[in-house]
RODO-2510 file (C-alpha; in nm, 4 decimals, decimal comma):
residues 368
     n   res          X          Y          Z
     1     m     9,3680     8,7608     9,4949
     2     a     9,5181     8,9934     9,7556
     3     v     9,6020     8,8500    10,0917
     4     s     9,6856     9,0404    10,4065
     5     t    10,0412     9,1633    10,4208
     6     n    10,0354     9,0433    10,7822
     7     a     9,8254     8,7286    10,7481
     8     s     9,9649     8,5770    11,0666
     9     e     9,9042     8,8941    11,2692
    10     p     9,5665     8,9640    11,4290
    11     i     9,3560     9,2304    11,2642
    12     r     9,3629     9,5486    11,4681
    13     f     9,0756     9,7671    11,5819
    14     a     9,0392    10,1440    11,6019
    15     y     8,7421    10,3637    11,6826
    16     w     8,6419    10,7110    11,5741
    17     v     8,6638    10,9473    11,8705
    18     p     8,3395    11,1484    11,8938
    19     n     8,5223    11,4735    11,9739
    20     v     8,2708    11,6593    11,7586
    21     s     7,8998    11,6780    11,8331
    22     g     7,6359    11,4786    11,6486
    23     g     7,8035    11,1384    11,6638
    24     l     7,9100    10,9597    11,3463
    25     v     7,5791    10,9712    11,1571
    26     i     7,3963    11,2638    10,9973
    27     s     7,0738    11,1644    11,1680
    28     k     6,8418    11,3018    11,4329
    29     i     6,8050    10,9599    11,5940
    30     p     6,8606    10,9872    11,9719
    31     q     7,2177    10,8918    12,0601
    32     r     7,3765    10,8150    12,3957
    33     t     7,7054    10,9529    12,2629
    34     s     7,8616    11,2774    12,3803
    35     w     8,1423    11,4941    12,2443
    36     d     8,2480    11,6132    12,5903
    37     a     8,5813    11,5364    12,7538
    38     d     8,4587    11,3241    13,0455
    39     y     8,2539    11,0981    12,8164
    40     n     8,5512    11,0526    12,5835
    41     r     8,8019    10,9831    12,8588
    42     r     8,5750    10,7082    12,9888
    43     l     8,5188    10,5786    12,6336
    44     a     8,8953    10,5538    12,5788
    45     q     8,9273    10,3463    12,8963
    46     i     8,6412    10,1188    12,7862
    47     a     8,7956    10,0769    12,4400
    48     e     9,1368     9,9958    12,5838
    49     a     8,9869     9,7300    12,8115
    50     a     8,7778     9,5946    12,5204
    51     g     9,0854     9,5232    12,3065
    52     f     9,1005     9,8259    12,0780
    53     d     9,4466     9,9265    11,9583
    54     y     9,3828    10,2824    11,8361
    55     a     9,1490    10,5785    11,8699
    56     l     9,1239    10,8374    11,5896
    57     t     9,0391    11,1971    11,6781
    58     q     8,8655    11,4118    11,4170
    59     i     8,9644    11,7574    11,2965
    60     r     8,6958    12,0128    11,2160
    61     f     8,7209    12,3913    11,2246
    62     t     8,3659    12,4900    11,1325
    63     a     8,0177    12,3706    11,2159
    64     g     7,8059    12,1725    10,9729
    65     y     7,6335    11,8383    10,9099
    66     g     7,5466    11,8079    11,2791
    67     a     7,8994    11,8845    11,4041
    68     e     7,8140    12,2146    11,5724
    69     y     8,0817    12,1777    11,8402
    70     q     8,4366    12,0486    11,7955
    71     h     8,7350    11,9876    12,0209
    72     e     9,0786    12,0340    11,8615
    73     s     9,2316    11,6997    11,7736
    74     v     9,5901    11,7148    11,9051
    75     a     9,5042    11,8573    12,2472
    76     f     9,2108    11,6172    12,2780
    77     s     9,4315    11,3228    12,1830
    78     h     9,6665    11,4084    12,4661
    79     a     9,3755    11,4087    12,7137
    80     l     9,2778    11,0564    12,6032
    81     l     9,6383    10,9381    12,6291
    82     a     9,6571    11,0732    12,9839
    83     a     9,3490    10,8662    13,0749
    84     t     9,4858    10,5384    12,9341
    85     s     9,8015    10,3277    12,9492
    86     r     9,8110    10,1174    12,6304
    87     l     9,5786    10,2703    12,3711
    88     k     9,7419    10,4584    12,0824
    89     v     9,5668    10,7784    11,9760
    90     i     9,5842    10,9048    11,6172
    91     a     9,5556    11,2835    11,5967
    92     a     9,4104    11,4234    11,2751
    93     i     9,6238    11,7036    11,1299
    94     l     9,5245    11,9229    10,8366
    95     p     9,8049    12,0760    10,6239
    96     g     9,7295    12,4422    10,5772
    97     p     9,6214    12,5291    10,9315
    98     w     9,9214    12,3258    11,0529
    99     n    10,2728    12,3330    10,9167
   100     p    10,5150    12,0424    10,9645
   101     t    10,7336    12,2332    11,2120
   102     l    10,4503    12,2789    11,4610
   103     a    10,3111    11,9288    11,4084
   104     a    10,6528    11,7640    11,4456
   105     k    10,7205    11,9473    11,7704
   106     q    10,3722    11,8856    11,9161
   107     v    10,3806    11,5154    11,8368
   108     a    10,7418    11,4648    11,9503
   109     t    10,6544    11,6201    12,2860
   110     i    10,3403    11,4095    12,3288
   111     a    10,5362    11,0984    12,2293
   112     e    10,7893    11,1779    12,5028
   113     l    10,5126    11,2240    12,7597
   114     t    10,3241    10,9056    12,6671
   115     g    10,5871    10,6494    12,5772
   116     g    10,5286    10,6854    12,2043
   117     r    10,1521    10,6255    12,2004
   118     i    10,0736    10,9141    11,9617
   119     a    10,0251    10,8802    11,5839
   120     v     9,9020    11,1226    11,3177
   121     n     9,6426    11,1124    11,0409
   122     i     9,7296    11,3577    10,7642
   123     v     9,4015    11,4886    10,6218
   124     s     9,4446    11,6427    10,2767
   125     g     9,1061    11,8138    10,2940
   126     w     8,7647    11,7727    10,1320
   127     f     8,5625    12,0657    10,2765
   128     s     8,6318    12,3774    10,0689
   129     g     8,3905    12,5881    10,2752
   130     e     8,5975    12,5227    10,5850
   131     f     8,9149    12,6485    10,4171
   132     r     8,7371    12,9605    10,2921
   133     a     8,5939    13,0294    10,6383
   134     i     8,9345    13,0301    10,8058
   135     g     9,1152    13,2115    10,5261
   136     e     9,3215    12,9194    10,4000
   137     p     9,3842    12,8742    10,0248
   138     w     9,1839    12,5890     9,8703
   139     l     9,4219    12,4006     9,6416
   140     d     9,3301    12,1827     9,3450
   141     h     9,2709    11,8153     9,4280
   142     d     9,6090    11,6722     9,3360
   143     e     9,7903    11,9776     9,4734
   144     r     9,6392    11,9010     9,8148
   145     y     9,7956    11,5547     9,8017
   146     r    10,1290    11,6937     9,6810
   147     r    10,1264    11,9252     9,9811
   148     s    10,0384    11,6360    10,2131
   149     e    10,3251    11,4282    10,0761
   150     e    10,5693    11,7117    10,1373
   151     f    10,4188    11,7468    10,4860
   152     i    10,4862    11,3772    10,5588
   153     r    10,8374    11,3893    10,4153
   154     s    10,9051    11,6953    10,6296
   155     l    10,7727    11,5288    10,9458
   156     r    10,9930    11,2245    10,8931
   157     g    11,2970    11,4363    10,8139
   158     i    11,2511    11,6512    11,1244
   159     w    11,2010    11,3431    11,3433
   160     t    11,5033    11,1515    11,2098
   161     q    11,7678    11,3994    11,0974
   162     d    11,9797    11,6710    11,2477
   163     n    12,0390    11,9712    11,0225
   164     f    11,7393    11,8723    10,8118
   165     s    11,7161    12,0490    10,4781
   166     f    11,4308    12,0193    10,2300
   167     r    11,3252    12,2121     9,9222
   168     g    10,9653    12,1564     9,8189
   169     d    10,6937    12,3633     9,6576
   170     f    10,5103    12,4033     9,9894
   171     y    10,7667    12,3569    10,2677
   172     r    11,1345    12,4445    10,2968
   173     y    11,3894    12,3725    10,5675
   174     t    11,7531    12,4719    10,6054
   175     n    11,9690    12,2890    10,8617
   176     y    11,6775    12,2524    11,1048
   177     t    11,7305    12,0330    11,4115
   178     l    11,4501    11,9319    11,6488
   179     k    11,5443    11,8086    11,9958
   180     p    11,4260    11,5961    12,1577
   181     k    11,3225    11,3730    11,8734
   182     p    11,0691    11,0926    11,9351
   183     s    11,2627    10,8396    12,1423
   184     a    11,0143    10,5499    12,1470
   185     g    11,0116    10,4909    11,7715
   186     l    10,8761    10,7062    11,4927
   187     p    10,5089    10,8022    11,5293
   188     e    10,2987    10,6142    11,2746
   189     i    10,1596    10,8178    10,9868
   190     f     9,8079    10,7475    10,8595
   191     q     9,6236    10,9022    10,5650
   192     g     9,2946    10,8517    10,3849
   193     g     9,1443    10,8864    10,0390
   194     s     9,0463    10,6689     9,7443
   195     s     9,1611    10,8796     9,4501
   196     r     9,4594    10,7929     9,2350
   197     a     9,6598    11,0693     9,4040
   198     a     9,5714    10,9404     9,7517
   199     r     9,6676    10,5809     9,6754
   200     d     9,9915    10,6841     9,5059
   201     m    10,0883    10,9011     9,8002
   202     a    10,0253    10,6164    10,0443
   203     a    10,2310    10,3823     9,8277
   204     r    10,5251    10,6216     9,8563
   205     v    10,5256    10,7656    10,2079
   206     s    10,2487    10,6591    10,4504
   207     d    10,2574    10,3826    10,7105
   208     w     9,8807    10,3319    10,6942
   209     y     9,6152    10,3970    10,4307
   210     f     9,2506    10,4441    10,5310
   211     t     8,9771    10,3833    10,2770
   212     n     8,6033    10,4401    10,3013
   213     g     8,3684    10,1546    10,3743
   214     n     8,3081     9,9131    10,0895
   215     t     8,2516     9,5498     9,9961
   216     p     8,5396     9,3015    10,0259
   217     e     8,5567     9,2751     9,6454
   218     n     8,5964     9,6503     9,5974
   219     i     8,8414     9,6771     9,8862
   220     r     9,0476     9,3960     9,7333
   221     a     9,0875     9,5998     9,4141
   222     q     9,2171     9,8982     9,6112
   223     v     9,4510     9,6807     9,8189
   224     d     9,5914     9,5090     9,5085
   225     d     9,6544     9,8455     9,3465
   226     i     9,8186    10,0146     9,6425
   227     q    10,0330     9,7153     9,7406
   228     a    10,1610     9,6691     9,3850
   229     k    10,2677    10,0326     9,3710
   230     a    10,4189    10,0185     9,7198
   231     r    10,6320     9,7197     9,6175
   232     e    10,7521     9,9101     9,3116
   233     n    10,8571    10,1918     9,5451
   234     g    11,0264     9,9605     9,7949
   235     h    10,7723    10,0800    10,0511
   236     a    10,5438     9,8986    10,2980
   237     v    10,1952    10,0252    10,3800
   238     k     9,9108     9,8759    10,5827
   239     v     9,5418     9,9214    10,5073
   240     g     9,2530    10,0238    10,7313
   241     v     8,8858    10,0313    10,6324
   242     n     8,6002    10,2347    10,7760
   243     a     8,2906    10,0575    10,9093
   244     f     7,9843    10,1457    11,1138
   245     v     7,9027     9,8638    11,3547
   246     i     7,5539     9,7683    11,4633
   247     a     7,5957     9,4506    11,6678
   248     r     7,2807     9,3070    11,8230
   249     d     7,1643     8,9687    11,9472
   250     t     6,9676     8,9113    11,6246
   251     e     7,0145     9,0340    11,2698
   252     a     6,6579     9,1675    11,2683
   253     e     6,7355     9,3933    11,5646
   254     a     7,0507     9,5243    11,3963
   255     r     6,8737     9,5933    11,0654
   256     a     6,5937     9,7719    11,2494
   257     v     6,8476    10,0070    11,4100
   258     l     7,0042    10,0794    11,0691
   259     q     6,6628    10,1592    10,9250
   260     e     6,5834    10,3879    11,2177
   261     i     6,9081    10,5795    11,1635
   262     i     6,8262    10,6280    10,7938
   263     d     6,4591    10,7116    10,8616
   264     n     6,5723    10,9879    11,0979
   265     a     6,8374    11,1259    10,8632
   266     d     6,8574    11,5028    10,8221
   267     p     6,7879    11,5280    10,4461
   268     e     6,9238    11,8805    10,3970
   269     a     7,2434    11,8069    10,5887
   270     v     7,2989    11,4751    10,4089
   271     k     7,2488    11,6360    10,0671
   272     a     7,4772    11,9276    10,1544
   273     f     7,7464    11,6870    10,2759
   274     g     7,7069    11,4747     9,9621
   275     h     7,7329    11,7814     9,7388
   276     e     8,0532    11,8938     9,9111
   277     v     8,2344    11,5610     9,9096
   278     k     8,1291    11,4608     9,5586
   279     n     8,2464    11,7952     9,4239
   280     a     8,5809    11,7373     9,5937
   281     g     8,6076    11,3990     9,4207
   282     k     8,5037    11,5356     9,0813
   283     a     8,7977    11,7751     9,1026
   284     s     9,0398    11,4816     9,0832
   285     p     9,1814    11,3961     8,7376
   286     e     8,9848    11,0699     8,7265
   287     g     8,6669    11,2566     8,8205
   288     e     8,5726    11,0608     9,1291
   289     g     8,6787    11,0222     9,4890
   290     n     8,5767    10,8435     9,8047
   291     w     8,2051    10,9167     9,7787
   292     a     8,1523    10,9062     9,3998
   293     k     7,9144    10,6090     9,4095
   294     s     7,7562    10,6730     9,7495
   295     s     7,3762    10,6786     9,7732
   296     f     7,1768    10,9029    10,0070
   297     e     7,1601    10,6149    10,2563
   298     d     7,5372    10,5617    10,2374
   299     l     7,6050    10,9301    10,3029
   300     v     7,4111    10,9240    10,6300
   301     q     7,7322    10,7732    10,7684
   302     y     8,0209    11,0084    10,6920
   303     n     8,2685    10,7556    10,5538
   304     d     8,0399    10,4998    10,3855
   305     g     8,0509    10,2853    10,6976
   306     f     7,7230    10,1088    10,6213
   307     k     7,8731     9,9668    10,3001
   308     t     8,1152     9,7482    10,4960
   309     n     7,8127     9,5655    10,6381
   310     l     7,9274     9,5038    10,9947
   311     i     7,5600     9,4928    11,0838
   312     g     7,4101     9,1820    11,2418
   313     t     7,4930     8,9323    11,5145
   314     p     7,8388     8,9022    11,6720
   315     d     7,8992     8,5817    11,4738
   316     q     7,8066     8,7461    11,1430
   317     i     8,0188     9,0527    11,2135
   318     a     8,3206     8,8449    11,3190
   319     e     8,3032     8,6416    10,9979
   320     r     8,2809     8,9605    10,7884
   321     i     8,5812     9,1115    10,9675
   322     v     8,7891     8,8025    10,8901
   323     a     8,6714     8,8269    10,5279
   324     l     8,8089     9,1819    10,5217
   325     k     9,1395     9,0528    10,6542
   326     d     9,1411     8,7934    10,3749
   327     v     9,1456     9,0703    10,1117
   328     g     9,4305     9,2584    10,2770
   329     v     9,2753     9,4731    10,5490
   330     d     9,4994     9,5150    10,8544
   331     l     9,2751     9,7388    11,0653
   332     a     8,9030     9,8043    11,1069
   333     l     8,8234    10,1674    11,1902
   334     l     8,4856    10,1538    11,3623
   335     a     8,2020    10,3880    11,4526
   336     f     7,8958    10,3150    11,6674
   337     l     7,5631    10,4747    11,7530
   338     h     7,5936    10,4601    12,1345
   339     f     7,9707    10,4483    12,1709
   340     q     8,0419    10,3527    12,5315
   341     e     7,8048    10,0585    12,5667
   342     e     7,8507     9,9386    12,2081
   343     v     8,2311     9,9474    12,2233
   344     q     8,2105     9,7396    12,5411
   345     y     7,9677     9,4928    12,3756
   346     f     8,1954     9,4692    12,0706
   347     g     8,4888     9,3871    12,2970
   348     e     8,2950     9,1228    12,4856
   349     q     8,1085     8,9613    12,1978
   350     v     8,2845     9,0296    11,8653
   351     i     8,6593     9,0543    11,9237
   352     p     8,6839     8,7116    12,0950
   353     r     8,4988     8,5570    11,7999
   354     v     8,7389     8,7249    11,5555
   355     r     9,0373     8,5943    11,7501
   356     a     8,8898     8,2435    11,7558
   357     l     8,8383     8,2491    11,3784
   358     e     9,1931     8,3760    11,3258
   359     a     9,3347     8,1044    11,5509
   360     a     9,1391     7,8346    11,3657
   361     r     9,2792     7,9595    11,0349
   362     e     9,6311     7,9550    11,1753
   363     r     9,5865     7,5944    11,2867
   364     r     9,4580     7,4941    10,9436
   365     a     9,7494     7,6709    10,7756
   366     e    10,0018     7,4950    10,9994
   367     a     9,8365     7,1596    10,9348
   368     a     9,8510     7,2194    10,5595
***
């Protein structure tokens, strides 16, 4: 059985930044969540006070699936960093529209301005229509991950070496020196995906690997696989899992909210999203990706967040989070329906329960 690579460390918490409209569900249910800057600055402050470690901004270039309006991720991340003092913000970056030179310089500058509180999430791409719309080539599945790996290797080289040279199929550098380099430690590099190519890339080059929501048993299988390969490569990688949280005073209340979200789903948008992401997965050599086994209900939440089952009372959710840690999860990446008030409730009611459970386990381990 897999165990956390950092069993004695507390599990960390991140939240999806709603910097695109429509929230984090493809549903017409009324939401008290806004994509605007003032709402998100206040949300970042609430999350920081609640005990969250990271915020993850999203990258979208075209409308669809309810996301009619989008703020650019790197600039928006900097705005959230300026409104906070401890929170780390992970900016989503998409190879193709970005190249490593621009990304390395942007992030190094933001790191200098914020004491190193910026990180990046390298998104290999799943939305072919978006690439076509902006005139970017749409590569085959595994080619997208090969490009992302070269992107990551280039970022690290630029950030750590003078006279950096690199010869890849997608990026090339000759005696390139960036100054100033990040001075507060290297920015952390996150990536997502569940395909063979995604896991292998993480096991070679990424600091963090995000996977879609799932059961502890299925997550354990992914963790076992990626950690075994990382050890073979002499590499260390941490694991984050996506989850949609519905925390209420009773389980019945929480389940009723879930049902209301699904009942108000936009069927055409959900089916279109499912068609797009499942086609992207089918293009992988193994013929499946993140959403291969996702039902209509699962797809109402973009990253299978309902599957993780953080739906119920604070006690139930805390116990399920610790169960995720037991199978090797280091970070829970969370989404909510009404972000500001629910992030605050999660910080008041769930995180202290998680910390109490972790402390009790530590005491039992020391006693044993």
